[in-house]
C-alpha positions in Angstrom: -211.9 76.9 65.4 -210.8 73.4 64.5 -207.2 72.6 63.9 -206.0 71.5 60.6 -205.0 67.8 60.4 -202.6 66.6 57.6 -203.7 63.1 58.4 -207.3 64.0 57.9 -206.4 65.5 54.4 -204.6 62.2 53.6 -207.5 60.2 54.4 -209.9 62.7 52.5 -207.6 62.2 49.5 -208.1 58.4 49.6 -211.8 58.9 49.6 -211.6 61.2 46.5 -209.2 59.0 44.5 -209.2 55.2 44.5 -206.5 54.0 44.3 -204.7 57.0 45.6 -201.5 57.7 43.5 -198.8 58.9 45.9 -195.8 60.2 44.0 -192.3 60.7 45.6 -191.0 64.2 46.2 -187.3 64.2 46.9 -187.4 67.9 48.0 -189.6 71.0 48.3 -189.3 72.0 44.8 -190.4 68.5 43.6 -193.3 68.7 46.0 -194.6 71.8 44.2 -194.1 70.1 40.9 -196.1 67.1 42.0 -198.9 69.4 43.1 -198.8 71.2 39.8 -199.2 67.8 38.0 -202.4 67.1 39.9 -201.3 64.6 42.5 -203.3 64.7 45.8 -200.7 63.2 48.0 -196.9 63.1 48.0 -194.1 60.8 49.6 -190.8 61.2 51.2 -188.6 58.0 50.7 -186.1 57.0 53.3 -183.8 55.7 50.5 -184.4 59.0 48.8 -183.3 61.0 51.9 -180.3 58.8 52.3 -179.2 59.0 48.6 -180.4 62.4 47.7 -179.7 64.4 50.9 -176.8 62.6 52.4 -175.2 60.8 49.5 -175.4 57.5 51.4 -176.9 54.1 50.8 -180.3 53.0 52.4 -178.8 50.9 55.2 -180.3 52.4 58.3 -177.6 55.1 58.4 -180.1 58.1 58.2 -181.2 59.6 61.5 -184.6 61.0 62.5 -183.3 64.5 62.3 -182.2 64.0 58.8 -185.6 63.0 57.7 -187.4 65.7 59.7 -185.2 68.3 58.0 -186.7 67.2 54.6 -190.1 66.8 56.0 -190.2 70.4 57.3 -188.8 71.8 54.0 -191.5 70.1 52.0 -194.4 70.8 54.4 -193.5 74.4 54.7 -194.2 75.1 51.1 -196.6 72.4 50.0 -200.0 71.6 51.4 -200.4 68.2 49.9 -200.6 65.6 52.6 -197.0 63.9 52.9 -196.5 60.1 53.6 -193.0 59.6 55.2 -190.8 56.5 55.3 -189.5 56.2 59.0 -187.7 53.0 58.3 -187.7 51.0 61.6 -188.7 53.9 63.8 -185.2 55.3 64.4 -184.3 53.6 67.6 -184.6 50.3 69.3 -187.2 51.0 71.9 -191.0 52.0 72.0 -189.7 55.5 73.3 -187.8 56.0 70.1 -190.9 55.0 67.9 -193.1 57.3 70.0 -190.6 60.2 69.6 -190.7 59.6 65.8 -194.5 59.7 65.6 -194.7 62.9 67.6 -192.1 64.5 65.6 -193.7 63.6 62.3 -196.9 65.1 63.4 -195.4 68.3 64.8 -193.5 68.8 61.5 -196.6 68.5 59.5 -196.5 65.0 58.0 -199.8 63.3 57.3 -198.8 59.6 57.4 -195.8 57.4 58.1 -195.0 53.7 57.4 -192.8 51.7 59.8 -191.3 48.4 58.8 -190.4 45.1 60.4 -186.8 44.8 59.3 -183.9 44.9 61.9 -182.1 48.0 62.7 -179.4 47.4 60.1 -182.1 47.5 57.4 -181.7 47.2 53.6 -183.7 48.4 50.6 -186.8 46.4 50.4 -185.9 45.1 47.0 -182.4 43.9 48.0 -181.6 40.4 48.9 -180.6 39.0 52.4 -183.0 41.1 54.4 -183.5 40.3 58.1 -186.8 40.8 60.0 -187.7 41.1 63.6 -190.1 38.8 65.3 -193.8 39.3 64.7 -194.1 40.4 68.4 -191.4 43.0 68.1 -193.2 44.5 65.0 -196.6 44.4 66.7 -195.0 46.3 69.6 -193.8 48.9 67.2 -197.1 49.5 65.9 -198.7 49.7 69.3 -196.0 52.2 70.3 -196.8 54.3 67.2 -200.5 54.3 67.7 -200.3 55.1 71.4 -198.0 58.1 70.7 -200.4 59.8 68.2 -201.2 63.3 69.2 -203.6 63.5 66.2 -206.0 60.6 66.0 -206.2 61.1 62.1 -202.4 60.7 61.5 -202.0 57.6 59.5 -199.9 54.7 60.9 -199.0 52.3 58.0 -197.3 49.0 58.8 -194.7 47.8 56.2 -193.8 44.1 56.1 -190.7 42.8 54.3 -191.7 39.1 55.3 -192.7 38.0 51.8 -189.0 37.8 50.5 -187.8 36.3 53.9 -190.6 33.9 55.1 -193.1 33.7 52.3 -196.6 34.8 51.6 -198.4 33.2 54.6 -196.0 34.7 57.1 -196.4 38.1 55.5 -200.2 37.9 55.6 -200.1 36.8 59.3 -197.9 39.8 60.1 -200.1 42.2 58.2 -203.2 40.9 60.2 -201.4 41.1 63.4 -200.3 44.9 62.7 -204.0 45.8 61.9 -205.1 44.1 65.2 -202.5 46.3 66.9 -204.0 49.5 65.4 -202.3 49.9 62.0 -204.5 52.0 59.7 -203.1 50.7 56.4 -200.7 48.0 55.2 -197.7 48.1 52.9 -196.6 44.6 51.8 -193.0 45.1 50.3 -191.6 43.5 47.2 -194.8 41.9 46.0 -194.2 39.8 42.8 -197.7 38.9 41.7 -200.8 41.1 41.2 -203.1 38.5 42.9 -201.0 38.8 46.1 -202.4 42.3 46.7 -206.0 41.0 46.5 -205.1 38.3 49.1 -203.6 41.1 51.4 -206.7 43.4 51.0 -209.1 40.5 51.8 -207.1 39.4 54.8 -206.5 42.9 56.5 -209.6 44.7 55.3 -207.7 48.1 55.5 -206.2 50.0 52.6 -203.2 48.2 51.1 -200.4 50.1 49.4 -198.6 48.8 46.3 -195.0 50.1 45.9 -194.6 50.4 42.2 -190.7 51.2 42.2 -188.6 50.8 39.2 -185.9 48.2 38.8 -187.1 46.2 41.7 -189.0 42.9 42.4 -192.5 44.3 41.7 -193.6 44.6 38.1 -194.8 48.1 37.0 -198.5 47.4 37.3 -200.9 50.0 36.0 -203.4 51.9 38.1 -206.3 49.9 36.5 -204.6 46.6 37.3 -203.9 47.5 40.9 -207.5 48.7 41.3 -208.8 45.4 40.1 -206.7 43.8 42.9 -208.2 46.0 45.6 -205.2 48.2 46.1 -206.0 51.4 48.0 -202.7 53.3 47.4 -200.2 53.3 44.5 -196.8 54.6 45.4 -194.1 55.8 42.9 -191.4 56.5 45.5 -188.3 57.6 43.5 -189.4 58.0 39.8 -188.7 61.6 39.5 -185.5 61.3 41.6 -184.2 58.7 39.2 -185.0 60.8 36.1 -183.4 63.9 37.8 -180.3 61.9 38.5 -179.9 60.7 35.0 -180.5 64.1 33.6 -177.9 65.6 35.9 -175.3 63.0 34.8 -176.0 63.8 31.1 -175.6 67.5 31.8 -172.3 67.2 33.7 -171.0 64.7 31.0 -171.8 67.2 28.2 -170.3 70.1 29.8 -167.1 68.4 30.6 -167.0 66.8 27.1 -167.9 69.8 25.1 -166.7 72.7 27.2 -170.2 74.1 26.8 -173.8 73.3 28.0 -175.2 74.3 24.5 -175.9 70.7 23.4 -178.2 70.0 26.5 -179.9 73.4 27.0 -183.1 72.1 25.3 -183.3 69.3 28.1 -183.4 71.9 30.9 -186.2 73.6 32.8 -186.1 77.3 31.7 -185.5 80.1 34.1 -189.1 81.2 33.5 -190.4 77.6 34.1 -188.5 77.6 37.4 -189.8 80.9 38.5 -193.4 80.0 37.7 -193.1 76.8 39.7 -191.8 78.4 42.8 -194.1 81.5 42.5 -191.0 83.7 42.2 -192.8 86.7 40.6 -195.3 87.1 43.4 -192.3 87.5 45.9 -190.8 90.1 43.4 -194.0 91.9 43.2 -194.2 92.3 47.0 -190.6 93.6 47.0 -191.6 96.1 44.2 -194.5 97.3 46.2 -192.4 97.6 49.3 -189.7 99.6 47.6 -192.4 101.8 45.9 -193.8 102.7 49.3 -190.5 103.4 50.7 -189.6 105.7 47.9 -192.9 107.5 48.1 -192.0 108.5 51.6 -188.7 110.1 50.6 
């Protein structure tokens, strides 16, 4: 019997939807909500793990174990293929990158993207980023590809070179990463729609568009991105930002009013929550178990 491959499921989703919309899920609950909404793939953001799980900025502080904890929680309950942000690979050597790849596969991830920033990385839409040499990035990709225990697991190369060295350098890096074995390319902080078409033509593998809010990239539509030959459209933290704003509003109202009455209508109801996490089926199993035990008395 063939073994299930999350990577194969990710590739299948790309065949079924073009461009493939990949939405960020900050936790297992959000993964279930994304599936309910009809998405075919989900994403775990490194910045989201840092801010959401650790309360820290996205500055290379997060560890591999921090990310794996959230990966496992998501893949345990949701069967949508999961793309994971692994920053620079969680270590300075090829051995670190290899361990990251093997761990991602073992914990059920379908794909990962690894970037060309230095270890003390920054959010891709912040100024003053520093990147490693082209050769060091190529070595990261080679180490990742060589470490795969599932040939279908997707290795995506992210380059932050556009903001640092310009478009030609970013294209050169993307091409070199594909030659080193990268399955897909993620050019970060793109500022013009036409640039995606240039990347797609140059690399001849699927290109991801990161449509994150409040960043350097305009909020292009799926149709616009399809016209630019984009293969995947990523919304890394949209729900997370909305969740945070909603939480702040609720906290403010309760503190101000001494009651949550003014914001109850903005909340997910108890029944809605139970529906989303399949609470009632668990309860039914408990009822059946108790009934069987009582029948024996």
